[in-house]
Every structure is written in structure tokens, then in C-alpha cells.
C-alpha positions in Angstrom: -0.1 -0.2 -0.2 2.9 2.5 -0.2 3.2 3.5 -3.8 3.9 7.1 -2.0 7.2 6.7 -1.0 9.2 9.6 -1.0 6.1 11.6 -2.4 4.4 12.4 0.9 6.4 13.2 4.3 6.5 10.0 6.5 4.1 11.8 9.1 1.8 12.0 6.6 1.9 8.5 5.6 1.4 7.3 9.0 -1.5 8.9 9.7 -3.1 7.6 6.4 -1.7 4.1 7.8 -4.1 4.9 10.8 -7.3 4.3 9.4 -6.4 1.0 8.1 -5.8 -0.2 11.9 -9.6 -0.3 12.5 -11.7 -3.3 11.6 -14.8 -0.8 10.5 -12.9 1.2 8.3 -11.9 -2.0 6.4 -15.4 -3.5 6.5 -16.7 0.3 4.9 -14.2 0.0 2.3 -15.1 -3.6 1.4 -18.6 -3.0 1.2 -18.2 0.3 -0.8 -16.2 -1.4 -2.8 -13.0 1.2 -2.7 -9.6 0.1 -3.8 -7.3 0.2 -0.5 -4.7 2.0 -3.0 -6.7 5.0 -4.3 -8.4 5.6 -0.6 -4.6 5.7 1.2 -3.6 8.1 -1.6 -6.6 10.6 -1.2 -6.2 10.2 2.8 -2.5 11.2 2.0 -3.3 13.9 -0.4 -5.9 15.6 2.2 -3.3 15.5 5.4 -0.7 16.5 2.9 -2.4 19.8 2.2 -2.6 20.2 6.0 0.6 19.6 6.6 1.7 22.2 4.3 -0.1 24.8 5.8 1.0 23.9 9.6 -2.5 22.4 10.5 -3.4 19.4 12.3 -3.6 16.5 9.7 -6.9 14.6 11.2 -9.8 15.1 8.5 -13.0 16.1 9.8 -16.2 14.3 9.0 -16.7 16.1 6.1 -13.4 15.9 4.5 -13.4 12.4 4.9 -16.7 11.8 3.4 -15.7 13.8 0.3 -12.6 11.7 0.5 -14.5 8.6 0.4 -16.5 9.6 -2.1 -14.1 10.1 -5.0 -12.3 7.1 -3.9 -15.6 5.2 -5.2 -15.5 7.1 -8.0 -11.8 6.5 -8.8 -12.4 2.9 -7.9 -15.4 2.4 -10.7 -13.5 4.5 -13.3 -10.2 2.4 -12.4 -12.3 -0.7 -13.1 -14.2 0.5 -16.0 -11.0 1.1 -17.7 -9.4 -2.1 -16.9 -12.6 -3.5 -18.6 -11.9 -1.4 -21.5 -15.3 0.5 -21.5 -13.9 3.9 -20.7 -10.8 5.7 -21.0 -9.0 9.0 -19.7 -7.2 11.6 -21.3 -5.3 14.9 -19.2 -7.0 17.8 -20.2 -4.9 21.1 -20.5 -5.4 21.7 -16.9 -4.3 18.5 -16.0 -7.7 17.0 -15.0 -8.5 13.8 -16.6 -11.5 13.5 -18.9 -13.4 10.4 -18.6 -15.1 9.4 -21.9 -16.2 6.2 -23.4 -14.5 3.5 -25.8 -16.1 2.2 -28.8 -16.3 -1.2 -26.7 -17.9 0.8 -24.0 -20.4 2.5 -27.1 -21.0 -1.0 -28.1 -21.7 -2.5 -24.6 -24.3 0.0 -23.7 -25.9 -0.3 -27.2 -26.0 -4.3 -26.6 -27.6 -3.9 -23.2 -29.9 -1.0 -24.2 -31.2 -3.5 -27.1 -31.6 -6.4 -24.1 -34.0 -4.2 -22.4 
């Protein structure tokens, strides 16, 4: 779970790892089908922003809820990319733009014909 070696300070990574010590958190990410690495990265990013500002690293409920929701979406997109149904491209601002592939379009068309 540590693809972020040298990307974030150890203090930030240590804080993010604490989430994985709680059985309820692990159960939540399994139930919500969230990839562990994706949510770990998101927690690191959120707490790193606080670290840079000199604030307490702890995420409040709203910050954590936003991270969890975005992590669900990122996991779903990653899975759809893996299946070849969507792909992404980076726009001029560095943001990922998601688009449906030809395989994805064909899949949706076939699925709609069955309904």
C-alpha cells in the first residue's frame, strides 16, 4: 500500500495508515468497493494539504466523506478502464477527462437492446 514512498512525508503516510488499523474502516471500504491504494492516496493528499499549512493532519467528517466518495468514483473508473469500457485523457489543466471507448459504446448499445 505504499506507492507513495518519497511522495509524501512519513508523518502524512503514518496518519493515512492509521485508518487501516480500524476493522470498521476496512469493512467500509470492502462494502463500498473502494480500492485500498486509491483511498490511501486520497487520505495522504488531504492530510498533506493540512501538513503544508501547518495544521493538524486529522480530517474532519466532511473532508473524510468527500475523500470516500471520490475514492469510490476513482475505483469505479479504474475498473471500467481495466475492462476497456472507458478511458481517460488529461486536459490542458491537468484534470482527467473520462470518455467512453468504442467497446463501452457497443456494450451500452447491446445492453439497451436487451431491455
